[in-house]
N, C-alpha and C positions, 0 to 999 in steps of 0.2 A: 267662473274661475275653475280651472282644471289643472291637475298636476300630471306628472309623467306616467302614472299608472291608469289613466283614464277616469279617475274619480272626479266628479264635478260637484262643486258646492255653489249653490245659488242663494245668496242672502235675500230675504224679502225686502221689498221696496228699494231695489237696486236696478241699475241698467240691465244687468243679466236677467233679473226677474222680469222686467218689462219685455225683453226679447223672448224669454220663455213663454210668456203669456201670448205674445203675438204668434208664436209657433203653434201654441195650443189652439188659438182661434182659427188659424189656417187649417189645422187638422180637423177641427170640428166642422168646418165648411166642406171638406173633401170626403170625410168618412160617410156621411149620410148618402151622398151620391153613390159611392162605392157599394154601400149596403142595400141599395135598391136593385142592384144587379143580381143575376142568377149564375149558377154554374155554367149554363150555356153561353154566357157573355164573357168567356175566358179572355178574349183579346181586350175588351173594355176594362175588365178587372185588372189585367196586367198593366194596362196603360195608366189607370188611376193609381194603382199601387206604386208604379214607377214615379208618377208625379208626386205622390205623398212622400216617397223616400228620396227623391232626387236621383234615382238610379235607373239605368236601362236594364230590364230583366230579360233573361233568355226565354225563348218561346215555349219552353217546357215548364216554366213557373206556373203553379196553380194555387189559387186561393179561393175557398168557398166562403162567401160572405154569410153572416156579418163579421166584420173585423173592427177592432177598436185600438186606438193609439192616442197618446197625449200629444206627440209632435210628428212622429214619422221620420223626421230628418236624420235620426241617428240609427236607423235600421239598415243593415247591410246584408244582402241576401245573395247566396251563391247560386249555382246552376242546379236545375232539376229539383227545386224545393217545392214541397207540397204543404200548404197550411189549411187545415180544416176549419169548419164553422166555429164562430164565436171565440176566436183567438183575440187576446188582449196583449199588446206589447207597449209598455210604458218605457220610453226610451230617452229619459233624461240623460243617461249615459249611453254609450254605444251598445247595440245588440248586434252581434255578428253571427249570422247563420251560415254554416258551411254548405258545400255542395251535397246534394242527395239527401238532405234532411227531410224527415216527415214529422209534422206537428199535428197531433190529434185534436179533436174538438174540445172546446172549453179550456184551452191551455192559456196560462198567464205567465208572461215574462216581464218581471217588474224590476227595473233598475233603480227606481226612486224610493227614498225613505225620508223620514223625519228623525231628528234626534230623539232619543228616549227621554231625556230629562225634561220635565214639564216646563221648566223655565226657558228652555231653548227650542222647544218643539215647533213653535211658529216662527222662529228666527231665520231658518234656512232649510233648503232641501239638499239632500245628498244623493248623488247618482253614482252607482258603481256598475261597471260594464258586465255584460253577459256574453260569453263566447260559447257557441255550439259547434263542435267539430263536425267533420265530414261524416256522412252516412249514419247520423244519429236518428233514433226514433223516440219521440216524446209522445207517450200515450195520452189518452183522454184525461182531462181534469187535473193535469199537473200544474204546479206553480213553481217557477224558478225565480229565486231571489237574486238581486244584484250582487256582483262580485264573484259569481260562479262561472267556472269553465267546465264544460261537459266534453269529455274526450271522445275521439272518433269511434264509430261503430257501437257506441253504447246505447242502451235502452233504458228509459225511465218508465217504470210501471205506473199504470193508471192511478190517479189520485195522490201521487207523491208530492211532497214539498221538498224541493232541492235547495239546501242552505249551504252546502259545501261542494267543492270541486268533485267531479266524477271522473275516475280514471278511464282511459280508453278501454274498449272491449270488455265492458262490464254491464251487468244488469243490476240496477238499484231500485229500491222502492221503500215506501213508508213515509212517515212524518215524525221526525225528519228522515229524508231518504238515506238508506244505508245499503252497503254492498250486499247483494243476494248471492251473486256468483259471477265468475268470469264467463265470457262468451268466446266460444271457439270460432275461428274464421270460417 
């Protein structure tokens, strides 16, 4: 079930849940194949990532394995995107990555969550989209939580946890990430 703002709610033991599990199984079959490839296998990596996401990628797309995802079907990647080693993208909701984005090693983009209340925690999954604007640099070890939009030209400092929207042309860092300064063009 999805509403107009891209939020998905998937009740357990439902047809939506069964479809999600099928997508997870598909991704779990494709990612080990992708993760046996090396940086020198750029064309094969691009082809497998394209199969995983259902998207044709431009020839300048680069991903250094390993890479992890729960479904891959809700990842949208712009042109000239670079994704470094050990990136995890959980895409219960859409993850939109703009043109010229650089993603450092050990970055996690996590759209999915469970309810906080113990009585509801196993009742459903909630997915909130992540949008990464054009020309963003996400440094090593960053975690971005669902529902966040990162504005164009921004930089996320290494090790940050991004829980709120990031304005364009800013440097943010920390846990939770906070504005450090504006970035000049």
